[in-house]
N, C-alpha and C positions, 0 to 999 in steps of 0.2 A: 393259174400260174403256168408259164411256159418255160421250157428248158432248152438251152443250146449247149451241146457238148463240143469242146475243142480238144482235138488230139493232135499228136505230132508223129511224123514218120521219118525214117532214114537216119537222122542224127538228132541229138539233143542240141539245145541252144539256137534253134531256128528263129525264135521270136514269137512263140505261141502266146506268151504273156502280153506282148505288144499288140498282136492280132486281137486277143481277147479285150484288152483295154480300148483299142480303137473301135471295135464293134460296140462295146458298151457305151463309148462316147457318142457314136452315131445314133444308136437307138435312144439314148437319153435326149439327144438333140431333137429327135422326132417326137418327144413328149412322153416317152415311156419311163416308168420307174424300173431301173435296171440295176442289178447287183452282180458283180463278177465274183466267183469263188475259185480258190485254187485247191486242188487235191494232189498231195504228195504221197507217193506209195511206200515211203520208207517207214520203219517202225518207231522212229522218234515220235514222241507225243507232239513236240513243236520243233521249231528250227533253232531254239536257243543254244543247244549244245553242239551244233554242227560246226565243223571247221570251215572258216570263210573261203579258204583257197579251194575247197572241194565243192561247196554248195553256193558260194556267193554271199552277199550281204544278208544279215538278219534284219528284217524290217519289223518295226514295232507299231502296233495299232494303238489308237487312242485308249482303248479299254485294256491294253496291256498284254496282248498276245504276240509272242515272238514268231514271226512268219517268214515265208519265202519272199525274196525280193520282188516277185511279181505283184504282190499286193501294193507295193510302192508305185509300180507302173499304173495299176488300176486307179489308185487315188489321184495320181497326177493327171490322168486323162479325164476322169469323170468329176474331179474337183469335189470329192466327198470323203469323209472319214468312214472307213469300213469297220467292221466288228470282228470279234473273235470267231463268230460263226462262219465268216468268209474263208476260213482256213481249216482244211480237213487233212488229216494224215491217217495212214494205215494204223499207226500206233494208237491214235484216238479211237478208231473204230474197233480194233481187236480188244483193247483194254476195257472198253465199255461193254462189249459182248461178254467177256469173261467176268466182269463185275456183276452183270445181271445174272449170269449163270450161278455164280457163287451166292447171290442173294435169293435164289430160287424164284426169280422173276419170270422164268420160262416154264414154271409149274411142271417140271419133270420131263419136258420135251428133250429129245436128243438134239443138242445144239450143233448145228452144222454150218458149213460155209454158205450154202443156199438152203433155207432163205434167210438165216439169221444175220450173216455178215452183209449180204446184199441189202437186206431190210435196213440195217443200221446205216449203211452208206446212203441209201435213199432218204432216210430220216434226216440225216445231217445236211444233205443237199437242199431238201425242202426247208429245213430250219434256217439256212442261209437266206432264203427268200423271205420267209415270214419275219425274221429278225430285222430285215431292211425294208419290209413292206413293198416288196418288188413285184412287178408284173412279169418280168423276165429274169431268169437266173442263167448266167453264162458260166459254165463249169469247165475250167481248164484242167485237163489231166496232165500232170507232170510226167517227164520221161518220154519214152518212145514206144510206139505200138510194137508189140512182139516181145517185150521184156517179160520174163517169167513172173515177176512180182505184181504186174498190173492187170492180169487177166480178170480177176474178180471185179475190178472197178469197171472194166468194159462190159462185163456180164451184167452189172447193175444198170448201165445205160441201155443195154439191149432189152432188159426186162421192163424198164421204164417206158421205152418206145413201144414195146409190145402191149403194155397195159393202156397207154395213152398215145396212140399213134399221131394224133393231131397236135400234141403239145410238146413233142420232143423232136429236135433235128440235130444233125451231127456235122460239124465243120472239121475237115481234116487238113492240117498244115503239113505239107511235105516239101521235099527238096530235090531240085534238079542240079546235079553237079556240072560244072563247066570244065571240060577236059582241054587243057591248054594245048597239048600236043596235036589234037585234031581240030581244035577251034569250034567245039560244039557242045551245046547243052544236051545232057542225056536224061531221058525220062524213065528209063527202066527201074531205077531204085524207087522213084515215086510210085510207079505202077505196083511194084512189089509191096510197098507199105499199105496200099489200098487193098491188095489181095489178102494181106494178113488180117486187116479189119474184116473183110468179107468172111474169112475163115472163122471169125468169132460171131458171125451172124449179124454184122453191122455193115450197112451200106451208107457211106457218107453222102450227105445231100449237097455239100459244097466242098470244093477243093480250093485251098489257097496254096499256090505254087511259089515257093521261095527259090531264089536264084541269085547268083552274083551279078549276072548280066540280064538285061531284058529278054524275055522269051518271045519268039515269033508265033504267029497264028498257027502255023503248021504243027509245031510241037504242042501248043496248047490244045489244039483239036485232037491230036493223037493221045494226049494224056486224058482228055475227057472220054474218048472212045474206050480206052482200055481200063478206065476207072468206072465205067458205066454211069457217067454223069453228063448231063446236058452241057454243051460248050458255054452257055451263058451263065453256068454256075461254077466256072473255073475263074478264079481271080488271081492275076499275076502280081507277084510281090518281089521285085528285084531290090537290091540294096539301094538305100536312099541316103541323103546327106544327114538327115536327122529322123529319129523315130516319130517325131511329132508330125511328119508328113504322111504317115501311114493312113490316118483317117481320110485324108484328101485323095490318096491313091485308091481307096475303096469307095470313093464318091465321084465316080466318073459319069458323064452323060449316058443314059440308057444302061448303065451297068453299076448299080448300087448294091453293095453288100448288105446294108441294113434293109433295103427294100426287098431284096431276095429272101432274107430271113423272115421278114414280116409276112410276106406272101406265103411262104411255106408253113408258117404257124397260123395262118388265117387271121392275121391282125391287120388293121387299117394303117395305111401310111399317113403320117402327118408331116407338116412342113418343118424344116429344120429351124431351130431357134438359136443355135450357138455357133454356127459355122463362121460368122463374120469375125468374132473375137479369135477363133482358132486360126483363121486365115491370116490375121494380123500377126499373131505370135510366130507362125511358121515363116512368114515373109521376113521377119526380123531375124529368125534363127538361121536362115540360109544366106542372109545378106553379108557381104564383105565390107566391114567397117574400116574407117581410116586408121583407128588405133587398135593395137594388139597388146594384151596383157598376158604375161607368162607367170603361171602359178606352179609352185612345187608342192606336192603332197608327200609328206614324210611319214611313212608307215612301214608295216612289215607283212601285210597280207597280200602282197602283189604277186609274189613269185610262187609258181608251182612247176617244179622240174625246170625245164629250159624256157618256160613261158611266163609272161607277166599278164595278169588278168585285171580287167576294169571292174568286174562284178563285185569284188570285195567291198568297194566303197561307192556303189552306183548312185546312191542318193546324194552323196556329197558332190559327185561330178554333175549330176543333173541340177542341183541347187546352184552351183557355180555357173552353169549354162543359162539357167533362167535369169539370173542377175545380169549376166553379160549381155543377153539379148535386150533386156529392158533398158539397160544403160547405153546400148549402142556401141559395144566394143567387142573385138574378137578375143576369144579365149584360147590360149594354148596351155597345156598342163603336162607335167612329167611326174612319173612315179619315182620317188627316191627312197631306196631301201635304207631304213635307219641303221641297220647293222653295217652297211657299207660306209655310212657317215662315221660310225665308230672307228672304222679301220682307216679311212682316208681323210677325215676332217670335213670342215664346213665350207671350203672354198667353192664347192659346186653350187652353193646357194647364191653366189654373187650375181648370177645372170638372171635372177628371178625378180618379179615385181611384188610378190607376196608368197607367204608360206602357210599351209594348212597342216596341222597335226590332227588326224581324225581319231576315232575310237580304237581301242586295243585292249589286250589283256595280258597279264603275266610280265615277266622280267625281260624277256628277249627283246633286244633292240631299244630298250628304254634310254640308255645312255646316249645313243645317237639322236633320239628325239630331244633330249635335254640339251645336247650340244647345239642342235639346230635352233632351239628356242633362245638360247643365250645369244646366238648370232643375230637373230632378228631383233631381239630386244636392244642389243648394243648398237646395231646399225640402223635402227629406226625403220625396219622393213615391216610392212603390214603383216599382222599375224592373226590367225583365227584358230583357236583350239576348241576341239569338240570332245566332250566327255573326258576320255583319257588325256586328250590334249590340254584340257584345263588342269588336270592333276599334274601333268608333267611341267606345265608352266609354273605351278605353285612350287614344285620341288626346285626348279631352276632358280627361281627368285629367292627361295630360302637359302640355298647354297651360296649364291654369288652376290646377293645384295644384303641379306640378313646375317650372312657369315655363319650359318648353321651348316657346317661343312659336310656332315654325313646325313643331311635331311633326305628323306625318302618316303615312299609309300609302304605301308605294311604289306601290301600285295607283292611288292618287289623284294623288300627286305623286312621280314617280321621283327627283326631285332634292332632296327634303326633307333638311334638315341633321339632322333627328332622326327617322329611320325606325323609330318604335316598333312599327309593323307592317311586316313585310318579307316578300318572297316566300320560300317554302320552297325550300331549296337544290336539290332535285331538279326543281323546277318551271321553273327558268330555261331549261333545255335544251328543254323542251316548247314554251315560248313562242317561243324562238328559231327553232324548226322549224315554228312555227304549228300545233302539234299540240294543239288546244284540246279536242276531243271525247274524253271518257272518261279524261282524264289527271290530273284533280285528285284530291285526297285524298277518297276515297269509301267509303261503307259503315261498318259498325260497327268501331270501334277501342276498345281498352281504355283506361280512364281510372282513375287511382288518386286517390281522394278524400283530401284532406289532413285530418288530425285536428283537432278543435276548431274547425271552420269551420261556417258556416251551411249550406253544401252538405252536409256530413256529417249535420247535424241534419235536413235535409229528407229525405234518403234513409232515415235511421233512422225518422223519424216517419211518412212517407207511402210509403216504397219497397216495403213488403211483403216477401214471401219470395223465395227464389232463383228461383222459377217466374215472377217478374215479367219483362216484356219487356226491361228494361234490364240484366238479368243473363243474357240469352241470348248466350252467347259466339259470336263469329264463328269459324268452324271454322279459319280461317287461324292464329288465336292459341290455340285451345282446348287444344292439347297442352302449351303451356308457361305460359300465363297463365289462371288460373281466376277466375271471378267470386266475389265475396265480399260479403255484405250490408253496405251502407253503406261499402264500402271499395274494391272493384274493380267497375266497371260497364263495360258495352259500349254505347256510344251512337253514333249515326250522324252522319256528317260529309259536308260538301260545300264544300271550300274549297281555295284555292291559296296564300293568304297566312296568316301566323301572327304571334304575339307575338314581338318581338325580344328575346331573352334578354340582349342587351348592356345593356338598360335595367332588367333585372329587379330588381336590388338597390335601385336608386333608387326604384322603385315600392313595393317591400315596406317600405322604411324610412319611407315616408310614408303608411301606412294603406291601401294598395292590396294586398289579400291575394290571393295565388295559392291557390285552394282546390281545384284539380284539375289534374293533369298526366298526361302519358303515363307508363307504368311506369318508363321510364328517366329521368324527370324533365326531359327536354329540351323537350318541347312543352307549352305552357300550354293547358289545356283549359277552365278556369273561373276567374273572378275574382269578388271581392266587396269591398265597402267595410266596414271595421270599424265605423265610427261612423254607420251608416245603418240605418234600420229594415228595409229590404229593397232591396238593390242587388246583384243577381246577374246575371252574364252568362257565357254559355258559347260556346266555339268550336264545339261540337257542336249538333245539332238535337234537343232533347228532344221537340219537337212530333211528330216522326215515330213515336215509340213510345207516345204517349198514346192510350188507348183508353177507350171508355165504361165498361167493366168495371174498368179499372185506370188511372185518371187519373195523369198523370205527376207525381212528387213536386215537381218545380220549379214547375210550374204551380199545384199545390196550395198551395205556400208563397207564391207571388206573389199568388194570389187571396185567400188568407187575410189577408195583409198589407194588401191593397187594401181589404178589407172592414172594417178597424178604424178 
């Protein structure tokens, strides 16, 4: 097994995850079994309890691990479902070492950072490879080189390189800022980040130089010289129109990132097998189409200080993009803060072709979401509700159509007289014991699609064959529940509350159709409106399984409706 470490310098948010995903795609295209793994240095055990405005979207794997958003990029690029072993945190590492010490598994040894913490990090990195039967493991280190909390992880990579020098290489992604007042890219911060690595005993084998503008040869050669790297191992990465162009950027004549890595690892180069389909996707992604669709995303995790961030809902945005490229339409989208809709009303929605209400938690901003859903329902505007967006749609319909004036979710108002959304029975004990982390309904669960529904038509029209991601069964259920085209799907979840079946008959008798449910029929998975051009909402998260080569059928249907 071979290992490629990817680190970042100067600033966070450079795109290490996209570099890792692109390299994984290129190596896979050459015939290798590759698995990317993300290492986050914080002491959270997983990403589930992290605030989206600070850390970005929480991505959920098929087997139910709440992870960093970069695993979403990995899956979208390599078109594979990854596993819980692909996500490592300092919290996991230290808690396991402490558990083993308490269990006397170290047999009286003095437990120390070296070798016990470094050994546990190494064990988990190797486990990511063995769990995925990989030839090559690409390990992305979160954060920035030089942070006090990540030193022990870099020490682990140094030790692995020392023990197996022919099996480990290091790729460093760094940044050259462009100073507008002098009109020049400056390489000194990038050089400094490499020197910090050198100070920890690590010499990067490859430099990926990020910049806002293309870098000239003079500065690239200077960076190579001061970083002690051959010029042909410096790969320039200026900003591009779409992240899906990055593999093509690293696949230039006589300058291939994948080939360089394979040569350093002593592996043979094979011919690419997947470049044609990737070229086709990227050509559609950057093309300007005759028709443009404007989508509003109504949520509350956009704003942090004076800035609005895309990362809180990155999978939703990518899923919209995948569908728009496949359909041949331009996508424009805006973030609309649901709290501002509460203050100013819904007139702002009039200029959009469709509305998405994505996931969320808690009471803040819920009335703005409900008001937005009322607007799209009454004005026949295409609507897509995701997880919390399905729950808010249920509440809106209960209040304004079923005349249950004070209907609500128990999450928002525990004393509501009409709890049309209530806590799942097994979740009450978790909350009573304050067991929040990793206890909600997570991962891929089976959903039976009801016949003669819009949902069934979407999976029939756009869902593709059984090899599509939404037909990949979770191994927990695969022995007794099998996927079936446009009938039984496996979609990913992340929720603690559900549709209250006490009210189910009243909803169904009044045009609110249950279009998907758990195989036993007890849990509502999807709803739609009978007399609406497109009003579909799911308890599950279809955005997690949308990929550029296989856009998700629900997003395809939504974007198609919005384009009419």
